[in-house]
C-alpha positions as CSV (number, residue, x, y, z in Angstrom):
1,M,-18.8,24.8,11.6
2,N,-16.8,23.9,14.6
3,V,-13.1,23.6,13.7
4,Q,-11.0,21.8,16.3
5,T,-7.5,23.3,16.8
6,P,-4.6,20.8,16.5
7,V,-2.6,20.4,19.7
8,N,0.8,20.8,18.1
9,P,1.4,24.5,18.0
10,D,3.3,24.3,14.6
11,V,0.4,22.4,13.1
12,A,-2.1,24.8,14.7
13,K,-0.3,27.6,13.0
14,I,-0.7,25.9,9.6
15,A,-4.3,25.0,10.3
16,N,-5.0,28.7,11.0
17,L,-3.2,29.7,7.7
18,F,-5.4,27.2,5.9
19,E,-8.6,28.8,7.3
20,R,-7.5,32.3,6.6
21,T,-6.5,31.4,3.0
22,R,-9.7,29.5,2.1
23,G,-11.8,32.3,3.7
24,R,-10.1,35.0,1.6
25,T,-10.9,33.1,-1.6
26,T,-14.5,32.8,-0.5
27,R,-14.7,36.5,0.2
28,L,-13.1,37.4,-3.2
29,V,-15.8,35.6,-5.2
30,A,-18.7,36.7,-3.0
31,P,-19.6,39.7,-5.3
32,L,-19.6,37.5,-8.4
33,T,-22.6,36.0,-10.3
34,A,-22.4,32.4,-11.6
35,E,-22.0,34.0,-15.1
36,D,-19.1,36.1,-13.9
37,M,-17.4,32.9,-12.6
38,M,-17.4,31.4,-16.1
39,L,-15.5,34.2,-17.9
40,Q,-12.3,33.1,-19.8
41,S,-11.1,35.9,-22.1
42,M,-7.9,34.3,-23.2
43,Q,-5.7,31.2,-22.8
44,D,-3.5,33.0,-20.1
45,A,-6.6,33.7,-17.9
46,S,-8.9,31.2,-16.2
47,P,-12.5,31.4,-14.9
48,A,-13.0,32.2,-11.3
49,K,-14.9,28.9,-10.9
50,W,-11.9,27.0,-12.2
51,H,-9.6,28.8,-9.7
52,L,-11.9,27.7,-6.9
53,A,-11.7,24.1,-8.1
54,H,-8.1,24.0,-9.0
55,T,-6.9,25.3,-5.7
56,T,-9.0,22.6,-4.1
57,W,-7.7,19.9,-6.4
58,F,-4.1,20.8,-5.3
59,F,-4.9,19.8,-1.7
60,E,-6.7,16.7,-2.8
61,E,-4.1,15.5,-5.3
62,F,-0.9,16.2,-3.3
63,I,-2.2,15.5,0.2
64,L,-5.4,13.6,0.6
65,R,-5.0,11.1,-2.2
66,K,-1.4,10.4,-1.2
67,R,-1.9,10.3,2.6
68,L,-5.4,8.8,3.0
69,P,-5.8,5.4,1.3
70,D,-9.5,5.5,2.0
71,Y,-10.1,9.0,0.8
72,Q,-13.0,9.3,-1.7
73,S,-13.3,12.3,-4.1
74,P,-16.8,13.6,-4.9
75,D,-15.9,12.9,-8.5
76,D,-12.7,11.3,-9.8
77,R,-13.2,13.1,-13.1
78,F,-12.3,16.4,-11.3
79,A,-8.6,15.2,-11.4
80,V,-8.7,15.8,-15.2
81,L,-10.8,18.9,-15.2
82,F,-8.9,20.8,-12.5
83,N,-5.3,19.8,-13.0
84,S,-3.3,22.7,-14.5
85,Y,0.1,21.7,-15.8
86,Y,1.3,18.9,-13.6
87,V,2.1,16.3,-16.2
88,Q,3.1,13.6,-13.7
89,A,-0.3,14.0,-12.0
90,G,-2.1,12.7,-15.1
91,P,-4.1,14.0,-18.1
92,R,-5.5,17.6,-18.1
93,H,-8.4,19.4,-19.7
94,A,-7.3,21.9,-22.4
95,R,-6.1,25.2,-20.8
96,D,-7.8,27.4,-23.3
97,K,-11.2,25.7,-22.9
98,R,-11.6,26.0,-19.1
99,G,-14.4,28.5,-19.7
100,L,-16.4,25.7,-21.4
101,I,-16.7,23.7,-18.2
102,S,-20.3,24.6,-17.3
103,R,-20.6,21.2,-15.5
104,P,-20.0,20.6,-12.7
105,D,-22.0,23.7,-11.8
106,L,-20.9,26.3,-9.3
107,E,-22.7,24.7,-6.4
108,A,-20.9,21.4,-7.1
109,V,-17.6,23.2,-7.1
110,R,-18.4,24.9,-3.8
111,S,-19.4,21.5,-2.4
112,Y,-16.1,20.1,-3.6
113,R,-14.3,22.8,-1.7
114,L,-16.1,22.0,1.5
115,H,-15.6,18.3,1.1
116,V,-11.8,18.7,0.7
117,E,-11.6,21.3,3.5
118,D,-13.4,18.9,6.0
119,A,-11.1,16.0,5.0
120,L,-8.0,18.1,5.4
121,R,-9.0,19.5,8.8
122,A,-9.6,16.0,10.0
123,L,-6.2,14.9,8.7
124,L,-4.4,17.7,10.5
125,E,-6.2,16.8,13.8
126,T,-5.1,13.1,13.8
127,G,-1.6,13.5,15.2
128,R,0.0,11.1,12.8
129,D,3.8,10.6,12.6
130,D,3.8,12.3,9.2
131,T,1.7,15.3,10.4
132,P,4.7,17.7,10.1
133,E,5.2,16.6,6.4
134,I,1.4,17.1,5.8
135,A,1.6,20.5,7.5
136,D,4.4,21.5,5.1
137,L,2.3,20.5,2.1
138,V,-0.7,22.4,3.5
139,E,1.5,25.5,3.8
140,L,2.6,25.1,0.2
141,G,-1.0,24.6,-0.9
142,C,-2.0,27.8,0.9
143,H,0.7,29.9,-0.8
144,H,-0.3,28.3,-4.1
145,E,-3.9,29.4,-3.4
146,M,-2.7,32.9,-2.6
147,Q,-1.1,33.1,-6.0
148,H,-4.4,32.1,-7.5
149,Q,-6.2,34.7,-5.5
150,E,-4.1,37.3,-7.4
151,L,-4.7,35.6,-10.7
152,L,-8.5,35.3,-9.9
153,V,-9.0,39.1,-9.7
154,T,-6.6,40.0,-12.6
155,D,-8.2,37.3,-14.8
156,L,-11.6,38.6,-13.9
157,L,-10.6,42.2,-14.8
158,H,-9.4,41.0,-18.2
159,G,-12.7,39.2,-18.8
160,L,-14.9,42.1,-17.6
161,S,-13.0,44.5,-19.8
162,Y,-14.6,42.9,-22.9
163,N,-18.1,43.9,-21.7
164,P,-19.3,47.1,-23.3
165,L,-21.1,47.9,-20.1
166,L,-17.8,48.1,-18.3
167,P,-19.1,46.3,-15.2
168,A,-17.3,46.9,-11.9
169,Y,-16.2,44.0,-9.7
170,L,-16.5,46.3,-6.7
171,E,-18.3,49.6,-6.4
172,P,-16.2,52.7,-7.1
173,A,-14.7,54.1,-3.9
174,T,-12.7,57.2,-3.0
175,P,-9.1,56.1,-2.5
176,P,-7.2,57.4,0.5
177,K,-5.3,60.6,0.0
178,R,-1.7,59.8,-0.5
179,R,0.8,62.5,-1.4
180,P,2.8,61.7,-4.6
181,A,6.4,61.1,-3.9
182,E,9.1,63.3,-5.6
183,L,11.4,61.2,-7.7
184,H,14.9,60.6,-6.4
185,F,17.5,57.9,-6.7
186,E,19.0,56.2,-3.7
187,R,22.6,54.9,-4.1
188,F,23.6,51.4,-3.1
189,D,27.1,50.2,-2.7
190,G,28.4,47.4,-4.8
191,G,30.2,44.2,-3.8
192,L,29.7,40.6,-3.2
193,H,26.3,39.9,-1.5
194,S,24.2,36.9,-0.5
195,F,20.9,36.4,-2.2
196,G,18.0,33.9,-1.9
197,F,16.1,32.6,1.0
198,D,17.9,31.9,4.2
199,G,16.1,31.4,7.5
200,G,12.8,30.1,8.9
201,G,9.4,30.3,7.4
202,F,7.9,29.4,4.0
203,H,9.5,30.0,0.7
204,F,9.1,28.6,-2.8
205,D,11.8,26.4,-4.2
206,C,12.9,29.0,-6.8
207,E,13.9,31.4,-4.1
208,G,16.9,29.2,-3.2
209,P,19.5,28.0,-2.7
210,R,21.2,30.9,-0.9
211,H,24.1,32.0,-3.1
212,Q,26.5,34.9,-3.6
213,A,26.6,37.3,-6.5
214,F,28.5,40.5,-7.3
215,V,26.5,43.7,-7.7
216,A,28.1,46.9,-9.1
217,P,27.2,50.1,-7.4
218,F,23.8,51.3,-8.5
219,A,21.0,53.8,-7.9
220,L,17.4,52.9,-7.6
221,A,14.3,55.1,-7.9
222,N,12.4,55.6,-4.6
223,R,9.1,54.9,-6.3
224,P,7.6,53.3,-9.4
225,V,7.1,55.2,-12.7
226,T,3.8,57.2,-12.6
227,N,1.0,57.6,-15.1
228,R,2.0,61.2,-15.6
229,E,5.5,60.2,-16.6
230,W,4.1,57.5,-18.9
231,I,1.9,59.9,-20.7
232,A,5.0,62.1,-21.3
233,F,6.6,59.0,-23.0
234,M,3.5,58.5,-25.1
235,E,3.3,62.2,-26.1
236,D,7.0,62.1,-27.1
237,G,6.3,59.3,-29.6
238,G,7.7,56.6,-27.4
239,Y,5.5,53.8,-28.8
240,D,6.6,54.6,-32.4
241,S,10.3,55.2,-31.8
242,A,12.0,52.0,-32.9
243,P,15.4,52.9,-31.5
244,L,14.0,52.8,-28.0
245,W,12.7,49.2,-28.3
246,L,14.1,45.7,-28.4
247,M,13.4,44.3,-31.8
248,D,10.9,41.6,-30.6
249,G,9.2,44.2,-28.4
250,F,8.7,46.7,-31.2
251,A,7.4,44.0,-33.5
252,R,4.9,43.0,-30.9
253,A,3.8,46.6,-30.2
254,Q,3.3,47.2,-33.9
255,R,1.5,43.9,-34.4
256,D,-0.9,44.5,-31.5
257,D,-1.1,48.3,-32.0
258,W,0.1,49.2,-28.5
259,Q,-0.1,53.0,-28.0
260,H,-0.8,53.1,-24.3
261,P,-1.1,50.7,-21.3
262,L,-3.7,48.0,-21.4
263,Y,-7.3,49.1,-20.5
264,W,-6.6,52.8,-21.3
265,W,-8.7,55.0,-23.6
266,Q,-9.0,58.7,-24.3
267,Q,-12.3,60.5,-23.7
268,D,-13.0,64.2,-23.9
269,G,-9.2,64.9,-23.9
270,A,-8.5,62.9,-20.7
271,W,-7.2,59.4,-20.2
272,W,-9.4,56.8,-18.6
273,S,-8.8,53.2,-17.5
274,F,-10.9,50.2,-16.8
275,T,-10.2,48.9,-13.3
276,L,-11.7,46.4,-10.8
277,R,-13.8,49.3,-9.6
278,G,-15.1,50.1,-13.0
279,A,-14.1,53.0,-15.4
280,Q,-11.9,55.5,-13.7
281,P,-10.0,58.6,-14.8
282,V,-6.3,57.8,-14.9
283,D,-4.7,59.1,-11.6
284,L,-1.6,60.9,-12.9
285,D,0.3,60.4,-9.7
286,A,-0.4,56.7,-9.3
287,P,2.1,54.1,-10.6
288,V,1.5,53.0,-14.2
289,V,0.2,49.5,-14.4
290,H,-0.5,46.8,-17.1
291,V,2.6,47.4,-19.1
292,S,4.7,44.6,-20.6
293,Y,8.4,44.1,-20.1
294,Y,8.9,45.4,-23.7
295,E,7.2,48.7,-22.8
296,A,9.0,49.0,-19.5
297,D,12.3,48.4,-21.1
298,A,11.6,51.0,-23.9
299,F,10.4,53.6,-21.3
300,A,13.6,53.1,-19.2
301,R,15.7,53.7,-22.3
302,W,13.7,56.8,-23.1
303,A,14.2,58.1,-19.5
304,G,18.0,57.7,-19.7
305,A,17.9,54.8,-17.2
306,R,17.4,51.1,-17.2
307,L,15.4,48.4,-15.4
308,P,16.9,47.1,-12.2
309,T,18.2,43.5,-11.8
310,E,16.4,41.2,-9.4
311,H,19.5,41.2,-7.2
312,E,19.4,45.0,-7.0
313,L,15.8,45.0,-5.9
314,E,16.4,42.2,-3.4
315,L,19.4,44.1,-1.9
316,A,17.2,47.2,-1.6
317,A,14.4,45.3,0.0
318,Q,16.4,43.3,2.6
319,D,16.0,45.9,5.3
320,T,12.8,47.6,4.1
321,P,9.7,46.9,6.1
322,I,7.0,45.2,4.1
323,T,4.3,47.8,4.1
324,G,2.3,49.0,1.1
325,N,-0.9,48.7,-0.9
326,F,-1.7,45.0,-1.1
327,L,-4.8,42.8,-1.8
328,D,-5.7,42.9,1.9
329,D,-6.2,46.7,1.7
330,G,-9.1,46.2,-0.7
331,H,-8.2,49.1,-3.0
332,L,-7.4,46.8,-6.0
333,M,-5.6,49.6,-7.9
334,P,-2.3,51.3,-7.5
335,L,-2.3,54.5,-5.5
336,P,0.0,57.6,-5.4
337,G,2.9,57.6,-2.9
338,A,4.0,54.0,-3.6
339,G,7.2,52.8,-2.0
340,L,9.2,49.7,-2.5
341,W,6.4,47.2,-1.7
342,G,2.9,46.7,-3.2
343,D,0.9,48.7,-5.7
344,V,2.6,47.2,-8.8
345,W,5.1,44.4,-9.5
346,N,8.4,45.8,-10.8
347,W,9.8,44.4,-13.9
348,T,13.5,43.5,-13.7
349,Q,16.0,42.9,-16.5
350,S,16.7,39.5,-15.0
351,A,15.7,36.4,-16.9
352,Y,13.8,33.9,-14.7
353,A,16.4,31.1,-14.2
354,A,17.6,28.7,-11.6
355,Y,19.9,29.8,-8.8
356,P,23.2,27.9,-8.5
357,G,22.6,24.5,-7.1
358,F,18.8,24.6,-7.6
359,K,17.2,21.2,-7.8
360,P,13.4,20.7,-8.1
361,A,11.6,18.3,-5.7
362,E,10.9,14.7,-6.8
363,G,7.6,13.9,-8.4
364,A,4.8,16.1,-9.7
365,I,5.2,18.7,-7.0
366,G,8.6,19.5,-8.4
367,E,6.9,20.8,-11.6
368,Y,5.7,23.8,-9.6
369,N,8.4,26.3,-10.7
370,G,11.5,24.7,-12.2
371,K,10.1,23.8,-15.6
372,F,9.1,27.5,-16.3
373,M,12.7,28.8,-16.0
374,V,13.0,29.9,-19.6
375,N,11.9,32.9,-21.8
376,Q,10.4,34.8,-18.8
377,F,11.5,37.8,-16.7
378,V,11.5,38.2,-12.9
379,L,9.4,40.8,-11.1
380,R,9.7,41.8,-7.5
381,G,7.8,43.7,-4.8
382,G,4.1,42.5,-5.0
383,S,1.1,44.5,-6.1
384,C,-2.3,45.7,-5.1
385,A,-3.6,42.3,-5.9
386,T,-1.0,40.3,-3.9
387,P,-1.8,39.0,-0.4
388,V,0.7,40.6,1.9
389,E,1.3,37.3,3.6
390,Q,3.1,36.1,0.6
391,M,5.7,38.8,0.5
392,R,9.4,38.6,1.6
393,P,12.5,40.1,0.1
394,T,13.3,36.9,-1.8
395,Y,9.9,36.4,-3.4
396,R,10.1,36.0,-7.2
397,T,7.3,36.1,-9.7
398,F,7.7,35.8,-13.4
399,F,5.9,36.5,-16.7
400,Y,6.6,36.5,-20.4
401,P,7.8,39.8,-21.8
402,H,4.7,40.5,-23.8
403,Q,2.2,39.9,-21.0
404,R,0.3,42.9,-19.6
405,W,-2.9,41.7,-17.8
406,Q,-1.2,41.4,-14.4
407,M,-0.5,44.4,-12.1
408,L,2.8,45.0,-13.8
409,G,4.8,48.2,-13.5
410,L,8.3,49.4,-13.2
411,R,10.8,51.5,-11.3
412,L,14.0,52.9,-12.8
413,A,17.6,52.1,-12.0
414,K,20.9,53.7,-13.0
415,D,24.6,52.7,-13.0
416,V,26.8,54.6,-10.6
């Protein structure tokens, strides 16, 4: 297809981002069968087919329907099927029943994506007075789709893990040789510092406003906790030692019989894990992954340390180049030698809450982040399933303390 480049350089930049983002999603689902695309293993996870449709609905709902009075959707019922949680955008199909949407079929969803993409390209090329506003919404939609790219592969991993055949999303591959890093703690001075987004470029609303906060002197581990260290915790009875745990966490661990990270099992005296590249021996020097906040907090207490705050991690990241193992690298698993960025998201002890002066946008688009600011914890740093284009020192993601299916890990911090 011939894609005309908008004349306005700022709009051209967003049009290019749109093409890259949509292309990445297409490549991610290329190895999947139609049956794979229907998997929904729990309420927190969604089928890959639904991710394809929902990220398309986002552009349709918040741009095309609002900006093009004559726009025609291939099927107006898609607005109900593929809305996620935007109450002001209208009714929604039940979240835990997305795997039952066998119709429209996969080809209809692919056709829906192409229809919306063509309409959006044409809209960006028109040179309207509101084109800058449209470009801003397209940029938001692209970053929204990047978040769903990460969810797509982690949701798929969870679904495939229930298959006794242990099918691989991608063929096993020999990871690059990376030396494990010796653990040490880097000291950071305390004081009054500024946090939150400040400057040009994209950011989500929850990353601002810029504000000041006091941070006491602290020390931060140079790398995440490894599988070798986690096994030592397990062998020392960490999962059964109530004094190490928060009460809610220990109750959850006992209820769900947690004795190791998600997807692990022991075979012939060695630990194995199910990954996006199939069953793999646990790499002892790679960062531990698929552990909840509760587990991370208990481990930190066992290790004589604590989880960092999100302000501490942001302070450490401000002058650190964003290089690491991300989705774009194609490994799709943590590797030894991890630094501050990539491989695994780092749990923090910071509750996900609004920064001082935060105000959500008007309308349904304002439901993107603000209404989730309760009962969750912030993570920082990105993972092996995160597009690197999303990352910046202020980026915050958030999950409930019991959740484990994302690429969730930890690094230790200490008071100085």
